[in-house]
MMTF fields as JSON, N, C-alpha, C and O atoms, coordinates in Angstrom:
{
  "mmtfVersion": "1.0.0",
  "mmtfProducer": "UNKNOWN",
  "numBonds": 515,
  "numAtoms": 516,
  "numGroups": 129,
  "numChains": 1,
  "numModels": 1,
  "chainsPerModel": [1],
  "groupsPerChain": [129],
  "chainIdList": ["A"],
  "bondAtomList": [4, 2, 8, 6, 12, 10, 16, 14, 20, 18, 24, 22, 28, 26, 32, 30, 36, 34, 40, 38, 44, 42, 48, 46, 52, 50, 56, 54, 60, 58, 64, 62, 68, 66, 72, 70, 76, 74, 80, 78, 84, 82, 88, 86, 92, 90, 96, 94, 100, 98, 104, 102, 108, 106, 112, 110, 116, 114, 120, 118, 124, 122, 128, 126, 132, 130, 136, 134, 140, 138, 144, 142, 148, 146, 152, 150, 156, 154, 160, 158, 164, 162, 168, 166, 172, 170, 176, 174, 180, 178, 184, 182, 188, 186, 192, 190, 196, 194, 200, 198, 204, 202, 208, 206, 212, 210, 216, 214, 220, 218, 224, 222, 228, 226, 232, 230, 236, 234, 240, 238, 244, 242, 248, 246, 252, 250, 256, 254, 260, 258, 264, 262, 268, 266, 272, 270, 276, 274, 280, 278, 284, 282, 288, 286, 292, 290, 296, 294, 300, 298, 304, 302, 308, 306, 312, 310, 316, 314, 320, 318, 324, 322, 328, 326, 332, 330, 336, 334, 340, 338, 344, 342, 348, 346, 352, 350, 356, 354, 360, 358, 364, 362, 368, 366, 372, 370, 376, 374, 380, 378, 384, 382, 388, 386, 392, 390, 396, 394, 400, 398, 404, 402, 408, 406, 412, 410, 416, 414, 420, 418, 424, 422, 428, 426, 432, 430, 436, 434, 440, 438, 444, 442, 448, 446, 452, 450, 456, 454, 460, 458, 464, 462, 468, 466, 472, 470, 476, 474, 480, 478, 484, 482, 488, 486, 492, 490, 496, 494, 500, 498, 504, 502, 508, 506, 512, 510],
  "bondOrderList": [1, 1, 1, 1, 1, 1, 1, 1, 1, 1, 1, 1, 1, 1, 1, 1, 1, 1, 1, 1, 1, 1, 1, 1, 1, 1, 1, 1, 1, 1, 1, 1, 1, 1, 1, 1, 1, 1, 1, 1, 1, 1, 1, 1, 1, 1, 1, 1, 1, 1, 1, 1, 1, 1, 1, 1, 1, 1, 1, 1, 1, 1, 1, 1, 1, 1, 1, 1, 1, 1, 1, 1, 1, 1, 1, 1, 1, 1, 1, 1, 1, 1, 1, 1, 1, 1, 1, 1, 1, 1, 1, 1, 1, 1, 1, 1, 1, 1, 1, 1, 1, 1, 1, 1, 1, 1, 1, 1, 1, 1, 1, 1, 1, 1, 1, 1, 1, 1, 1, 1, 1, 1, 1, 1, 1, 1, 1, 1],
  "groupList": [{"groupName": "UNK", "atomNameList": ["N", "CA", "C", "O"], "elementList": ["N", "C", "C", "O"], "formalChargeList": [0, 0, 0, 0], "bondAtomList": [1, 0, 2, 1, 3, 2], "bondOrderList": [1, 1, 2], "singleLetterCode": "X", "chemCompType": "L-PEPTIDE LINKING"}],
  "groupTypeList": [0, 0, 0, 0, 0, 0, 0, 0, 0, 0, 0, 0, 0, 0, 0, 0, 0, 0, 0, 0, 0, 0, 0, 0, 0, 0, 0, 0, 0, 0, 0, 0, 0, 0, 0, 0, 0, 0, 0, 0, 0, 0, 0, 0, 0, 0, 0, 0, 0, 0, 0, 0, 0, 0, 0, 0, 0, 0, 0, 0, 0, 0, 0, 0, 0, 0, 0, 0, 0, 0, 0, 0, 0, 0, 0, 0, 0, 0, 0, 0, 0, 0, 0, 0, 0, 0, 0, 0, 0, 0, 0, 0, 0, 0, 0, 0, 0, 0, 0, 0, 0, 0, 0, 0, 0, 0, 0, 0, 0, 0, 0, 0, 0, 0, 0, 0, 0, 0, 0, 0, 0, 0, 0, 0, 0, 0, 0, 0, 0],
  "groupIdList": [1, 2, 3, 4, 5, 6, 7, 8, 9, 10, 11, 12, 13, 14, 15, 16, 17, 18, 19, 20, 21, 22, 23, 24, 25, 26, 27, 28, 29, 30, 31, 32, 33, 34, 35, 36, 37, 38, 39, 40, 41, 42, 43, 44, 45, 46, 47, 48, 49, 50, 51, 52, 53, 54, 55, 56, 57, 58, 59, 60, 61, 62, 63, 64, 65, 66, 67, 68, 69, 70, 71, 72, 73, 74, 75, 76, 77, 78, 79, 80, 81, 82, 83, 84, 85, 86, 87, 88, 89, 90, 91, 92, 93, 94, 95, 96, 97, 98, 99, 100, 101, 102, 103, 104, 105, 106, 107, 108, 109, 110, 111, 112, 113, 114, 115, 116, 117, 118, 119, 120, 121, 122, 123, 124, 125, 126, 127, 128, 129],
  "secStructList": [7, 2, 2, 2, 2, 2, 2, 2, 2, 2, 2, 2, 2, 2, 2, 2, 2, 2, 7, 7, 3, 3, 3, 7, 7, 7, 3, 3, 3, 3, 3, 7, 7, 7, 4, 4, 4, 7, 7, 7, 7, 2, 2, 2, 2, 2, 2, 2, 2, 2, 2, 2, 2, 2, 2, 6, 6, 7, 3, 3, 3, 3, 3, 3, 6, 6, 3, 3, 3, 3, 3, 3, 3, 3, 6, 6, 3, 3, 3, 3, 3, 3, 3, 3, 3, 7, 1, 1, 3, 3, 3, 3, 3, 3, 3, 3, 3, 3, 1, 1, 7, 7, 5, 6, 6, 3, 3, 3, 2, 2, 2, 2, 2, 2, 2, 2, 2, 2, 2, 2, 2, 2, 2, 2, 2, 2, 2, 2, 7],
  "xCoordList": [-19.967, -19.131, -18.009, -17.772, -17.32, -16.25, -16.794, -16.122, -18.014, -18.645, -18.781, -18.534, -19.17, -19.32, -17.97, -17.887, -16.916, -15.585, -15.103, -14.479, -15.404, -15.008, -15.744, -15.14, -17.036, -17.832, -17.297, -17.159, -17.001, -16.472, -15.109, -14.844, -14.252, -12.925, -13.037, -12.317, -13.934, -14.135, -14.657, -14.256, -15.537, -16.069, -14.968, -14.932, -14.08, -12.966, -12.033, -11.591, -11.735, -10.869, -11.503, -10.825, -12.784, -13.459, -13.471, -13.331, -13.636, -13.628, -12.256, -12.167, -11.191, -9.84, -9.489, -8.845, -9.902, -9.634, -10.389, -9.887, -11.566, -12.397, -11.937, -12.405, -11.036, -10.558, -9.706, -8.661, -10.148, -9.382, -8.884, -8.285, -9.116, -8.667, -7.338, -7.047, -6.544, -5.237, -5.085, -5.764, -4.204, -3.921, -3.324, -2.528, -3.708, -3.172, -1.684, -1.249, -0.913, 0.522, 0.779, 0.51, 1.301, 1.711, 3.227, 3.926, 3.729, 5.166, 5.516, 4.975, 6.42, 6.731, 8.202, 9.089, 8.443, 9.801, 10.778, 11.882, 10.349, 11.224, 12.343, 12.052, 13.608, 14.691, 14.685, 14.414, 14.983, 15.145, 16.571, 17.534, 16.696, 18.012, 18.061, 17.277, 18.996, 19.162, 20.431, 21.238, 20.593, 21.765, 23.04, 23.093, 24.062, 25.399, 25.406, 26.23, 24.503, 24.483, 24.085, 24.291, 23.525, 23.092, 22.038, 21.165, 22.114, 21.127, 20.019, 20.288, 18.789, 17.649, 16.949, 17.015, 16.283, 15.453, 14.068, 13.718, 13.3, 11.924, 11.11, 10.258, 11.357, 10.639, 10.962, 10.078, 12.213, 12.59, 11.938, 11.527, 11.843, 11.176, 9.703, 9.151, 9.064, 7.658, 7.498, 6.583, 8.371, 8.287, 8.44, 7.752, 9.328, 9.51, 8.254, 7.854, 7.634, 6.409, 5.285, 4.588, 5.115, 4.054, 4.303, 3.38, 5.53, 5.854, 5.641, 5.076, 6.086, 5.948, 4.476, 4.069, 3.687, 2.263, 1.561, 0.785, 1.831, 1.206, 1.56, 0.71, 2.798, 3.232, 2.455, 2.312, 1.953, 1.201, -0.313, -1.066, -0.762, -2.196, -2.819, -4.034, -2.014, -2.522, -2.699, -1.954, -3.675, -3.801, -3.149, -3.662, -2.021, -1.231, -1.429, -1.132, -1.93, -2.249, -1.486, -1.746, -0.546, 0.108, -0.938, -1.739, -0.917, -1.901, -1.283, -1.901, -0.068, 0.665, 2.135, 2.463, 3.028, 4.43, 4.568, 4.14, 5.166, 5.35, 4.22, 4.255, 3.219, 2.078, 1.508, 1.256, 1.309, 0.659, -0.465, -0.299, -1.6, -2.704, -2.677, -2.553, -2.794, -2.812, -4.148, -4.687, -4.681, -5.976, -5.843, -5.444, -6.185, -6.138, -7.545, -8.212, -7.989, -9.311, -9.103, -8.59, -9.501, -9.45, -10.835, -11.303, -11.479, -12.859, -13.722, -13.837, -14.318, -15.155, -14.429, -15.043, -13.135, -12.33, -11.56, -10.979, -11.562, -10.836, -9.994, -10.476, -8.726, -7.826, -7.312, -6.943, -7.287, -6.776, -5.703, -5.914, -4.546, -3.447, -2.951, -3.153, -2.31, -1.65, -0.15, 0.34, 0.579, 2.022, 2.683, 2.58, 3.356, 4.098, 5.559, 6.069, 6.228, 7.611, 8.429, 7.899, 9.731, 10.728, 11.935, 11.865, 13.005, 14.192, 14.828, 15.537, 14.59, 15.278, 14.389, 14.898, 13.071, 12.169, 10.813, 10.47, 10.049, 8.645, 7.855, 8.413, 6.562, 5.659, 4.388, 3.922, 3.833, 2.564, 1.579, 1.821, 0.472, -0.484, -1.893, -2.333, -2.583, -3.98, -4.801, -4.658, -5.666, -6.568, -8.035, -8.845, -8.373, -9.774, -9.836, -8.851, -10.997, -11.187, -12.67, -13.521, -12.948, -14.298, -14.235, -13.386, -15.122, -15.224, -13.947, -13.624, -13.227, -12.043, -12.204, -11.236, -13.441, -13.782, -12.978, -12.616, -12.694, -11.966, -12.807, -13.987, -12.161, -12.837, -11.802, -11.031, -11.78, -10.921, -9.456, -8.824, -8.923, -7.517, -7.226, -6.064, -8.263, -8.126, -8.671, -9.596, -8.077, -8.499, -8.271, -7.539, -8.894, -8.727, -7.243, -6.456, -6.87, -5.452, -4.752, -3.539, -5.448, -4.806, -4.27, -3.308, -4.881, -4.457, -2.97, -2.235, -2.532, -1.128, -0.184, 0.905, -0.586, 0.227, 0.336, 1.401, -0.759, -0.73, 0.227, 0.949, 0.227, 1.114, 2.568, 3.457, 2.806, 4.171, 4.671, 5.828, 3.812, 4.189, 4.482, 5.448, 3.648, 3.861, 5.182, 5.962, 5.437, 6.682, 7.892, 8.861, 7.832, 8.93, 9.17, 10.313, 8.081, 8.222, 8.77, 9.542, 8.377, 8.939, 10.448, 11.226, 10.86, 12.285, 13.039, 14.135, 12.453, 13.086, 13.204, 14.226, 12.142, 12.149, 13.2, 13.877, 13.334, 14.348, 15.756, 16.625, 15.969, 17.289, 17.612, 18.78, 16.577, 16.784, 17.114, 17.528, 16.932, 17.157, 18.634, 19.017],
  "yCoordList": [42.778, 41.968, 41.282, 40.09, 41.999, 41.413, 40.331, 39.334, 40.537, 39.56, 38.216, 37.174, 38.22, 36.985, 36.299, 35.073, 37.072, 36.497, 35.828, 34.767, 36.467, 35.904, 34.591, 33.62, 34.556, 33.342, 32.221, 31.084, 32.527, 31.52, 31.024, 29.822, 31.936, 31.555, 30.653, 29.66, 30.994, 30.162, 28.775, 27.768, 28.74, 27.457, 26.585, 25.382, 27.168, 26.42, 25.91, 24.762, 26.751, 26.351, 25.198, 24.222, 25.303, 24.225, 22.931, 21.846, 23.04, 21.864, 21.195, 19.972, 21.983, 21.428, 20.83, 19.783, 21.476, 20.964, 19.659, 18.763, 19.547, 18.363, 17.156, 16.045, 17.347, 16.232, 15.297, 15.694, 14.085, 13.126, 11.984, 11.038, 12.052, 10.991, 11.357, 12.522, 10.326, 10.47, 9.344, 8.323, 9.517, 8.401, 7.235, 7.433, 6.034, 4.84, 4.73, 4.885, 4.459, 4.232, 2.74, 2.178, 2.11, 0.712, 0.672, 1.577, -0.363, -0.595, -1.596, -2.701, -1.212, -2.053, -2.446, -1.592, -3.737, -4.287, -3.68, -3.269, -3.634, -3.176, -4.209, -5.397, -3.791, -4.764, -5.392, -4.719, -6.67, -7.377, -7.124, -7.518, -6.465, -6.174, -6.802, -6.461, -7.726, -8.402, -7.89, -7.194, -8.24, -7.814, -8.349, -9.487, -7.504, -7.88, -8.488, -9.355, -8.051, -8.542, -10.002, -10.595, -10.58, -11.984, -12.183, -11.334, -13.286, -13.632, -14.447, -15.456, -14.017, -14.722, -15.573, -15.294, -16.608, -17.424, -16.786, -15.914, -17.223, -16.734, -17.078, -16.292, -18.235, -18.613, -17.661, -17.306, -17.253, -16.298, -14.939, -14.267, -14.537, -13.272, -13.362, -12.43, -14.482, -14.678, -14.585, -13.921, -15.239, -15.204, -13.784, -13.404, -13.003, -11.607, -10.792, -9.963, -11.018, -10.304, -10.632, -9.737, -11.907, -12.341, -11.786, -11.277, -11.878, -11.363, -9.857, -9.359, -9.142, -7.682, -7.281, -6.422, -7.9, -7.575, -7.89, -7.081, -9.067, -9.461, -8.496, -8.184, -8.019, -7.083, -5.769, -5.079, -5.426, -4.178, -4.378, -3.432, -5.596, -5.85, -6.344, -6.531, -6.562, -7.134, -8.639, -9.259, -9.22, -10.67, -11.059, -10.748, -11.737, -12.096, -13.576, -14.425, -13.886, -15.263, -15.663, -15.119, -16.604, -17.103, -17.735, -18.567, -17.329, -17.803, -18.878, -19.908, -18.629, -19.549, -19.159, -18.103, -19.997, -19.582, -18.233, -18.09, -17.263, -15.949, -14.968, -13.855, -15.349, -14.453, -14.603, -15.71, -13.444, -13.363, -12.352, -11.301, -12.662, -11.715, -11.049, -11.727, -9.732, -9.007, -8.303, -7.719, -8.364, -7.726, -6.965, -7.524, -5.675, -4.832, -4.342, -3.774, -4.565, -4.112, -3.11, -3.46, -1.868, -0.816, -0.199, 0.479, -0.447, -0.032, -0.555, -1.77, 0.303, -0.155, -0.099, -0.298, 0.17, 0.277, -1.022, -1.591, -1.485, -2.696, -2.403, -1.841, -2.797, -2.71, -4.104, -4.843, -4.466, -5.763, -5.519, -4.785, -6.154, -5.996, -7.362, -8.376, -7.355, -8.519, -8.251, -7.246, -9.142, -8.983, -10.097, -11.276, -9.704, -10.642, -10.556, -9.469, -11.692, -11.687, -12.761, -13.732, -12.548, -13.522, -13.321, -12.548, -13.985, -13.864, -12.481, -12.066, -11.768, -10.485, -9.251, -8.15, -9.404, -8.243, -8.63, -9.806, -7.586, -7.774, -6.551, -5.47, -6.733, -5.648, -5.733, -6.824, -4.575, -4.497, -3.746, -2.6, -4.402, -3.836, -3.825, -4.802, -2.716, -2.599, -3.69, -3.943, -4.335, -5.355, -4.975, -5.075, -4.533, -4.242, -3.414, -3.308, -2.833, -2.084, -1.921, -2.078, -1.602, -1.293, -0.017, 0.114, 0.914, 2.187, 3.027, 3.745, 2.937, 3.779, 4.691, 5.262, 4.812, 5.735, 5.496, 6.451, 4.238, 3.939, 4.345, 4.01, 5.077, 5.463, 5.932, 6.849, 5.318, 5.738, 5.91, 6.907, 4.938, 4.992, 5.906, 6.11, 6.458, 7.321, 6.576, 5.772, 6.859, 6.186, 7.111, 8.096, 6.794, 7.588, 7.767, 6.831, 8.956, 9.287, 8.382, 8.203, 7.804, 6.936, 5.64, 5.069, 5.176, 3.92, 3.951, 3.018, 5.018, 5.089, 5.053, 4.485, 5.644, 5.573, 4.154, 3.735, 3.407, 2.01, 1.2, 0.335, 1.487, 0.772, 1.166, 0.315, 2.434, 2.881, 2.202, 1.786, 2.085, 1.408, -0.071, -0.612, -0.72, -2.132, -2.313, -3.204, -1.495, -1.561, -1.366, -2.122, -0.366, -0.084, -1.273, -1.649, -1.854, -2.977, -4.219, -4.978, -4.428, -5.546, -5.338, -6.268, -4.133, -3.852, -4.078, -4.638, -3.644, -3.856, -5.34, -5.795, -6.085, -7.524, -8.233, -9.145, -7.822, -8.417, -8.163, -9.032, -6.967, -6.634, -7.442, -7.665, -7.875, -8.665, -10.135, -10.881, -10.533, -11.95, -12.214, -13.342],
  "zCoordList": [-6.842, -7.722, -6.94, -7.136, -6.066, -5.263, -4.337, -4.071, -3.85, -2.971, -3.681, -3.073, -4.955, -5.721, -5.911, -5.843, -6.148, -6.325, -5.038, -5.066, -3.919, -2.632, -2.38, -1.926, -2.669, -2.485, -3.385, -2.935, -4.631, -5.557, -5.066, -5.086, -4.631, -4.142, -2.911, -2.803, -1.989, -0.802, -1.184, -0.602, -2.148, -2.62, -3.202, -2.944, -3.976, -4.562, -3.459, -3.503, -2.479, -1.375, -0.6, -0.279, -0.3, 0.429, -0.376, 0.188, -1.672, -2.529, -2.495, -2.39, -2.581, -2.564, -1.21, -1.148, -0.127, 1.209, 1.431, 2.109, 0.879, 1.07, 0.273, 0.52, -0.672, -1.485, -0.636, -0.119, -0.499, 0.285, -0.588, -0.077, -1.884, -2.78, -3.409, -3.679, -3.632, -4.257, -5.279, -5.175, -6.26, -7.172, -6.395, -5.477, -6.765, -6.122, -6.422, -7.563, -5.373, -5.525, -5.341, -4.279, -6.385, -6.302, -6.147, -6.604, -5.512, -5.394, -6.483, -6.514, -7.376, -8.524, -8.543, -8.531, -8.573, -8.682, -7.684, -8.041, -6.425, -5.344, -5.175, -5.029, -5.192, -5.024, -3.628, -2.633, -3.574, -2.312, -1.839, -2.497, -0.696, -0.117, 1.266, 2.152, 1.431, 2.716, 3.387, 2.77, 4.639, 5.406, 4.765, 4.299, 4.753, 4.292, 2.903, 2.614, 2.042, 0.673, 0.526, -0.532, 1.563, 1.554, 0.47, 0.287, -0.237, -1.248, -0.594, 0.059, -0.765, -0.17, -1.215, -2.413, -0.746, -1.629, -1.73, -0.935, -2.698, -2.833, -1.592, -1.177, -0.997, 0.225, 1.378, 2.156, 1.486, 2.536, 2.294, 3.24, 1.038, 0.708, 1.08, 1.664, 0.745, 1.131, 2.645, 3.133, 3.381, 4.839, 5.375, 6.322, 4.781, 5.197, 4.909, 5.726, 3.765, 3.394, 4.37, 4.848, 4.659, 5.577, 6.976, 7.612, 7.456, 8.798, 8.877, 9.851, 7.87, 7.863, 7.874, 8.655, 7.012, 6.97, 8.269, 8.777, 8.808, 10.071, 11.193, 12.028, 11.226, 12.272, 12.211, 13.22, 11.019, 10.848, 10.88, 10.648, 11.162, 11.234, 9.942, 9.88, 8.907, 7.672, 7.869, 8.629, 7.192, 7.113, 5.788, 4.713, 5.883, 4.707, 4.413, 5.254, 3.223, 2.857, 1.605, 0.532, 1.717, 0.502, -0.423, 0.003, -1.683, -2.657, -3.541, -3.809, -3.984, -4.845, -4.766, -4.226, -5.298, -5.298, -6.031, -7.176, -5.353, -5.96, -5.718, -6.241, -4.941, -4.714, -3.311, -2.835, -2.654, -1.346, -1.463, -2.083, -0.875, -0.8, 0.575, 1.595, 0.599, 1.863, 2.043, 1.103, 3.27, 3.573, 4.881, 5.902, 4.838, 6.032, 6.332, 5.467, 7.552, 7.995, 9.126, 10.188, 8.892, 9.911, 10.014, 9.099, 11.148, 11.357, 10.211, 10.05, 9.428, 8.321, 6.975, 5.927, 7.009, 5.786, 5.543, 6.468, 4.285, 3.923, 2.682, 1.699, 2.757, 1.607, 1.31, 2.223, 0.037, -0.39, -1.449, -2.414, -1.245, -2.193, -2.65, -1.983, -3.782, -4.328, -4.213, -4.727, -3.544, -3.413, -4.222, -3.883, -5.287, -6.132, -5.72, -5.446, -5.676, -5.217, -5.919, -6.459, -5.891, -6.335, -5.426, -4.47, -5.702, -4.855, -4.954, -4.037, -6.04, -6.253, -6.165, -5.958, -6.317, -6.292, -5.711, -5.592, -5.35, -4.983, -5.42, -5.609, -5.577, -5.974, -5.139, -4.81, -4.799, -4.059, -4.957, -5.335, -5.293, -6.237, -5.643, -5.037, -5.825, -5.393, -6.063, -7.259, -5.277, -5.821, -5.614, -6.535, -4.377, -4.074, -2.791, -2.06, -2.53, -1.285, -0.995, -1.87, 0.26, 0.709, 1.536, 2.418, 1.256, 1.978, 1.914, 2.86, 0.802, 0.598, -0.62, -1.122, -1.079, -2.164, -3.437, -4.124, -3.762, -4.996, -6.203, -6.31, -7.105, -8.342, -9.348, -9.066, -10.504, -11.61, -11.207, -11.557, -10.471, -10.081, -8.902, -8.551, -8.289, -7.119, -5.905, -6.016, -4.743, -3.521, -2.33, -2.432, -1.214, 0.004, 0.305, 0.16, 0.717, 0.907, 1.911, 1.802, 2.877, 3.873, 3.263, 3.776, 2.181, 1.554, 1.211, 1.535, 0.558, 0.151, 1.355, 1.27, 2.453, 3.664, 4.177, 4.631, 4.108, 4.546, 3.673, 4.169, 2.367, 1.438, 1.69, 1.664, 1.929, 2.251, 3.522, 3.588, 4.529, 5.775, 5.536, 6.074, 4.73, 4.428, 3.685, 4.022, 2.699, 1.936, 2.868, 2.797, 3.726, 4.654, 5.598, 5.859, 6.102, 7.031, 6.316, 6.902, 5.065, 4.288, 4.124, 4.334, 3.753, 3.59, 4.913, 4.917, 6.019, 7.326, 7.661, 8.174, 7.361, 7.646, 6.786, 7.26, 5.541, 4.678, 5.211, 5.136, 5.746, 6.298, 7.554, 7.873, 8.257, 9.47, 9.162, 10.049, 7.932, 7.574, 7.335, 7.025]
}
């Protein structure tokens, strides 16, 4: 009887360790903060977003005023995000992916790290303006 409990417990542990999916984290209405309280234009925010993404290996493509599409290709993994922006805020939202196990709002755990890095680099770029 104890042997069966041990086998079941090991199976549960292996299942939990093998989970590599996490809920998608979007960045919503992140405030635009520039150096010394400087007010930036929407064009300057777009430029900061594009520069930040490019510095991290993202291909950042302005789509329309207030919107940039970002695409990151790492080996066989592709992440695509929609970055909406204005002079005072920006948001990064999941759009599509390849080989990142997207399913029901869950995605490979590395995706969220890539988004956190992009968000951090955008904030840094805004501070440099």
